[in-house]
matplotlib code that plots the C-alpha trace (Angstrom):
import matplotlib.pyplot as plt

x = [0.0, 1.4, 2.1, -1.0, -3.3, -1.6, -1.7, -5.4, -6.3, -4.3, -6.5, -9.8, -9.8, -9.6, -12.3, -14.6, -11.7, -10.4, -13.9, -14.2, -10.8, -11.7, -14.8, -12.7, -10.1, -12.7, -14.9, -18.4, -17.9, -19.7, -17.2, -18.5, -16.3, -14.5, -16.7, -15.7, -17.4, -16.2, -16.5, -16.2, -13.0, -9.4, -6.4, -4.8, -1.2, 0.2, -1.2, 0.7, -2.4, -3.4, -6.0, -7.9, -8.7, -12.1, -12.6, -16.1, -17.0, -19.6, -22.2, -20.8, -20.6, -21.0, -17.3, -18.2, -15.5, -14.4, -11.9, -12.7, -10.2, -10.7, -8.2, -8.3, -6.1, -8.1, -11.5, -12.3, -13.9, -13.2, -15.4, -14.3, -10.7, -9.3, -11.1, -9.8, -6.3, -6.0, -7.9, -6.0, -7.1, -10.0, -11.9, -11.1, -10.6, -12.5, -15.1, -15.7, -13.1, -12.5, -9.5, -7.1, -3.9, -0.9, 2.6, 5.5, 4.7, 2.2, -1.5, -2.7, -6.3, -7.6, -10.1, -11.8, -13.8, -11.3, -8.7, -6.1, -4.4, -4.2, -1.0, -1.0, 1.1, -0.3, 0.1, -1.5, -3.7, -2.0, -1.6, 1.8, 0.8, -1.2, -0.6, -2.9, -4.2, -7.4, -10.3, -8.2, -9.5, -7.3, -3.7, -1.0, 2.6, 6.0, 9.7, 9.1, 6.6, 2.8, 0.8, -2.6, -5.3, -7.0, -10.0, -8.1, -11.2, -13.9, -16.5, -19.0, -20.6, -21.0, -18.9, -18.3, -16.5, -14.6, -10.8, -8.4, -7.3, -3.9, -1.7, 0.4, 3.7, 4.5, 7.6, 6.4, 9.2, 8.9, 5.3, 6.3, 4.7, 7.6, 5.8, 2.5, 1.2, -2.0, -4.2, -7.8, -11.1, -11.9, -9.3, -10.3, -8.6, -4.8, -2.5, 1.3, 3.3, 7.0, 7.7, 4.1, 1.1, -2.3, -5.1, -8.8, -10.4, -14.1, -15.2, -17.7, -18.6, -19.2, -22.7, -23.5, -19.9, -18.0, -14.3, -13.3, -9.5, -7.0, -3.9, -0.4, 2.1, 5.8, 7.0, 10.5, 9.4, 5.9, 4.6, 1.6, 3.0, -0.3, -4.0, -6.0, -9.7, -11.4, -15.0, -17.4, -16.9, -14.0, -13.6, -11.3, -8.1, -6.1, -3.4, -3.8, -1.2, -0.5, 0.1, -3.3, -5.1, -8.7, -10.7, -14.3, -16.6, -19.8, -21.4, -23.8, -26.7, -28.9, -28.1, -24.5, -24.2, -21.4, -18.8, -15.5, -12.6, -9.4, -6.1, -3.0, 0.6, 1.7, 5.1, 7.3, 6.8, 3.3, 1.8, -1.5, -4.2, -7.9, -8.7, -11.8, -15.0, -17.1, -20.8, -20.7, -21.7, -19.2, -19.2, -16.3, -13.8, -11.0, -8.5, -7.2, -5.0, -6.6, -10.1, -11.7, -14.5, -17.0, -20.4, -22.6, -25.1, -26.0, -28.2, -30.6, -32.0, -34.8, -35.8, -34.8, -33.4, -30.3, -29.9, -27.5, -25.4, -22.4, -19.9, -16.4, -14.4, -11.4, -8.8, -6.9, -9.9, -12.0, -15.0, -17.5, -17.2, -19.8, -22.9, -22.5, -19.7, -22.5, -24.0, -26.2, -28.9, -27.9, -27.3, -31.0, -30.2, -27.6, -29.2, -26.3, -23.0, -20.3, -16.9, -15.1, -11.8, -10.7, -8.2, -5.3, -4.7, -7.9, -10.1, -12.5, -14.6, -15.3, -18.2, -19.8, -23.3, -24.0, -27.7, -29.5, -26.3, -27.2, -26.8, -24.6, -23.6, -22.5, -19.5, -20.1, -17.5, -18.0, -16.1, -14.3, -17.4, -19.6, -21.3, -21.7, -19.5, -20.4, -21.6, -20.9, -22.1, -19.7, -19.7, -21.7, -21.1, -18.3, -16.2, -12.6, -10.6, -7.0, -5.2, -2.5, 0.3, 2.4, 5.8]
y = [0.0, 3.5, 6.1, 8.2, 5.3, 4.7, 8.3, 8.4, 5.0, 5.3, 7.7, 5.9, 4.0, 7.3, 9.3, 9.6, 10.7, 13.2, 14.7, 15.2, 16.8, 19.1, 20.3, 20.9, 22.9, 25.1, 25.8, 26.5, 25.8, 22.8, 20.4, 17.9, 14.7, 13.0, 10.3, 7.4, 5.4, 2.4, 2.5, -0.1, 1.4, 0.4, 2.3, 1.5, 0.6, 1.8, 5.3, 6.4, 8.2, 7.0, 9.5, 12.7, 15.7, 17.4, 21.0, 21.9, 25.6, 25.7, 28.5, 32.0, 33.6, 30.3, 29.4, 25.8, 25.0, 21.4, 19.0, 15.4, 12.7, 9.7, 6.9, 5.0, 2.1, 1.4, 2.2, 4.7, 8.1, 10.4, 13.4, 16.5, 15.5, 19.0, 19.4, 16.1, 16.6, 20.1, 20.3, 23.4, 25.6, 27.7, 28.6, 25.3, 25.6, 28.9, 30.5, 29.5, 27.0, 28.0, 26.0, 23.2, 21.9, 19.7, 21.0, 18.8, 17.5, 20.3, 20.8, 24.4, 25.3, 28.8, 30.0, 32.9, 34.8, 34.0, 35.9, 33.2, 30.2, 27.3, 25.1, 21.6, 18.4, 16.4, 13.0, 13.9, 16.9, 18.7, 22.4, 23.9, 27.6, 30.1, 33.0, 36.0, 37.2, 39.3, 37.8, 35.0, 32.8, 30.3, 29.0, 27.7, 26.8, 27.0, 26.7, 26.8, 29.7, 29.8, 32.3, 33.2, 35.4, 37.9, 40.3, 42.5, 44.4, 43.3, 40.6, 43.2, 43.7, 47.2, 49.3, 52.0, 49.6, 47.5, 47.7, 46.0, 42.6, 41.1, 38.0, 37.3, 35.4, 33.3, 31.4, 27.8, 27.1, 30.1, 31.0, 34.6, 36.9, 37.8, 39.9, 41.2, 42.3, 44.3, 42.8, 43.3, 43.4, 40.3, 37.8, 34.2, 31.4, 31.2, 29.2, 29.2, 28.4, 28.9, 32.5, 33.6, 33.7, 33.9, 35.4, 35.3, 38.6, 38.4, 41.8, 39.7, 42.6, 45.0, 43.8, 44.9, 46.0, 42.8, 42.5, 40.7, 40.8, 38.0, 39.4, 38.2, 38.5, 38.0, 35.8, 37.2, 40.8, 40.2, 42.8, 42.7, 42.8, 42.7, 42.2, 40.3, 40.8, 37.4, 37.4, 38.7, 37.7, 35.3, 32.3, 29.4, 29.2, 26.1, 24.9, 22.0, 19.5, 21.7, 24.9, 26.5, 28.3, 27.5, 30.2, 30.0, 33.1, 33.3, 36.0, 38.5, 36.1, 38.1, 38.5, 37.3, 33.5, 31.6, 30.4, 28.7, 30.6, 29.3, 31.3, 30.2, 31.4, 33.8, 34.7, 34.8, 36.4, 35.1, 36.6, 34.9, 35.4, 34.7, 32.4, 30.5, 31.0, 28.0, 28.5, 26.0, 27.1, 26.1, 26.4, 24.1, 22.2, 19.7, 18.6, 15.0, 14.1, 15.6, 15.8, 18.7, 17.5, 20.2, 20.9, 24.0, 25.2, 28.3, 30.6, 32.8, 36.0, 36.0, 32.3, 32.3, 28.8, 26.8, 24.9, 22.0, 20.4, 18.1, 17.2, 16.4, 18.4, 17.2, 19.9, 19.2, 19.4, 21.8, 19.5, 18.3, 14.5, 13.8, 15.6, 14.1, 12.3, 10.6, 7.7, 5.8, 8.4, 9.2, 12.8, 13.2, 12.6, 15.5, 18.7, 21.3, 19.9, 22.0, 20.4, 18.3, 16.4, 13.5, 10.9, 11.4, 7.6, 5.7, 8.6, 8.0, 11.1, 12.7, 15.2, 16.9, 18.0, 21.1, 20.0, 23.0, 24.9, 24.7, 21.0, 18.1, 17.6, 14.5, 13.2, 10.8, 8.6, 7.6, 5.1, 6.3, 5.0, 7.3, 4.8, 5.6, 3.5, 4.9, 8.0, 9.4, 12.2, 15.2, 18.5, 21.5, 22.7, 20.4, 22.7, 21.7, 18.5, 17.4, 14.1, 12.8, 10.8, 8.0, 9.1]
z = [0.0, -0.9, 1.7, 0.7, 1.6, 4.9, 6.0, 5.5, 7.0, 10.1, 12.0, 11.4, 14.7, 16.5, 14.6, 17.6, 19.9, 17.3, 16.8, 20.6, 20.8, 17.9, 19.8, 22.9, 21.1, 19.4, 22.4, 21.2, 17.5, 15.9, 14.2, 11.7, 12.2, 9.4, 7.7, 5.6, 2.8, 0.9, -2.9, -5.6, -7.1, -7.5, -8.8, -12.2, -11.1, -14.4, -14.0, -10.9, -9.7, -6.2, -5.0, -5.5, -3.4, -3.7, -2.3, -1.4, -1.6, 1.2, 1.2, 1.1, 4.5, 6.4, 6.8, 5.6, 3.0, 3.5, 2.1, 0.9, -0.2, -2.5, -1.8, -5.0, -3.9, -0.8, -2.4, 0.4, 0.3, 3.2, 3.9, 5.8, 6.6, 7.3, 10.6, 12.0, 10.7, 12.0, 15.3, 16.4, 13.5, 14.9, 11.8, 10.0, 6.2, 5.7, 3.5, -0.1, -1.5, -5.1, -6.5, -5.4, -6.9, -5.9, -6.4, -5.2, -1.8, -0.9, -1.4, -2.2, -1.6, -2.7, -0.2, -1.9, 0.8, 3.5, 1.4, 1.7, 0.1, 2.5, 2.2, 3.4, 3.3, 0.4, 2.1, 5.4, 4.9, 7.8, 7.6, 6.8, 6.5, 4.5, 2.1, 2.6, -0.8, -1.1, -3.0, -4.5, -7.3, -9.2, -9.0, -11.3, -10.8, -12.5, -11.4, -7.7, -7.9, -7.4, -9.4, -8.1, -9.6, -7.3, -7.7, -5.2, -4.2, -1.8, -2.6, -3.8, -7.2, -8.8, -11.2, -8.6, -6.3, -8.9, -9.1, -11.4, -10.3, -10.1, -10.3, -7.2, -7.4, -4.3, -3.5, -2.8, -0.3, 1.9, 1.2, 0.7, -1.9, -4.2, -6.9, -8.1, -11.5, -12.1, -14.9, -15.9, -13.9, -11.8, -13.2, -13.0, -14.9, -15.2, -17.5, -17.8, -21.0, -20.6, -19.6, -20.3, -17.9, -19.5, -17.4, -18.2, -17.0, -16.3, -15.1, -13.1, -10.8, -13.7, -14.6, -18.2, -19.0, -18.5, -19.3, -22.5, -22.4, -22.0, -20.2, -21.1, -18.2, -18.6, -15.7, -15.6, -15.1, -13.7, -16.0, -18.3, -21.8, -23.8, -23.7, -26.3, -26.9, -26.8, -25.5, -22.8, -19.2, -19.5, -17.2, -17.9, -19.9, -20.9, -23.2, -25.5, -26.9, -29.9, -28.0, -28.7, -25.9, -25.1, -23.3, -22.1, -21.9, -19.8, -21.9, -20.3, -19.5, -21.8, -25.5, -25.6, -24.9, -23.4, -25.9, -26.4, -28.0, -29.6, -29.9, -31.8, -31.3, -34.0, -32.8, -29.7, -26.3, -25.8, -28.9, -29.6, -32.2, -31.8, -34.7, -33.8, -31.7, -31.2, -30.6, -27.8, -24.2, -21.6, -17.8, -17.1, -19.3, -18.7, -21.4, -21.6, -24.6, -27.7, -26.1, -24.3, -22.0, -21.1, -19.6, -19.5, -17.0, -19.0, -16.9, -18.8, -17.1, -19.6, -19.0, -15.3, -15.5, -16.5, -19.7, -19.1, -21.8, -22.0, -24.7, -26.0, -28.6, -30.6, -29.9, -33.1, -35.5, -33.3, -34.0, -31.4, -31.4, -28.8, -27.7, -24.2, -22.4, -20.4, -22.4, -19.9, -19.4, -15.8, -16.6, -15.8, -12.1, -12.0, -10.9, -11.3, -12.7, -11.0, -11.1, -13.7, -14.0, -16.3, -15.4, -17.8, -18.2, -17.7, -19.0, -16.1, -15.7, -12.3, -12.2, -9.2, -8.6, -6.5, -6.0, -4.4, -3.3, 0.4, 1.3, 0.5, -3.1, -5.0, -6.8, -9.8, -11.4, -15.1, -17.2, -20.4, -22.2, -20.2, -17.9, -14.3, -12.0, -8.6, -6.7, -3.3, -1.1, -0.7, 1.2, 0.2, -3.3, -4.5, -6.7, -7.5, -7.8, -8.2, -8.5, -6.2, -7.8, -6.2, -4.8]

ax = plt.figure().add_subplot(projection="3d")
ax.plot(x, y, z, "-o")
ax.set_aspect("equal")
plt.show()
């Protein structure tokens, strides 16, 4: 058994004791103890991936962000591990978990409304420290540095209060902020290619006048070197196997729909040209090989409801090769698809369901053929996932 499995199985006999100690340490706070559920899953030994972390947002203002862990080798799912692993942390994980990634032997969780990035040991889930960043959103890594997008201003909509966002550079060893670069309004997704950082500016607080620019930041100087007009209210940005950038836009929820945009390199120093806009709505995407998996929960202010779609796009041909990556009809049981990740080797698909946004969500695992393998209950609003590899 690998060391990740051992580190999570060892405390199970003491769950009740740990929960009691947690309550004692936190005085009047209510602590939800760690829960465990057995699943019918095993790890593919050839893949090197042994587990997966899932970060639950929790309801804004309720300080209910939680951390779950899927131990693939043991076939166990652990709910709310942070509280039991860190009984001395008074406010637990914090308010609104937005993004989570593994870099080296550390786990980085971006906690939006708590204005911090929580850093933990990836094998045990124990807290190492935190980096204070206002209204932080998404994270990427390169050469011993973490790069984090930040809205900078308070969590408050309205053009009169909006300020330009920024990308913060953090040394991953010391957890010190080493640089900052101002970009567009309310930057969300971030992607790194060599010396270039690509940032999707949303303008999410500027209702009716959303941002549409993709910022290009030089990593060496931490200066914005250019902006590229892409689409209204940008969200995610990712790099495919051919070096093309894929960017999703949310639109304005009225007349301009959500779309996918493709940019191709046209020179050096991060120069990109918008060459294709696909009339395909996208709320979240994940690339695996030459396939882009996506779903959309497109909200319409006019209809006052979401329209949910799923699909797969070939990133080489830009053609939609499947109108849904779910083939067994079980998409009808998913209320609000929210998070998405695809196993890079087995192509198993993990998708979360936020349900009603105020109670427990669900994690569903699908085979590469799109057939549901299992489902499990998660914390509130399961948002972001990342794989753990064997060391």
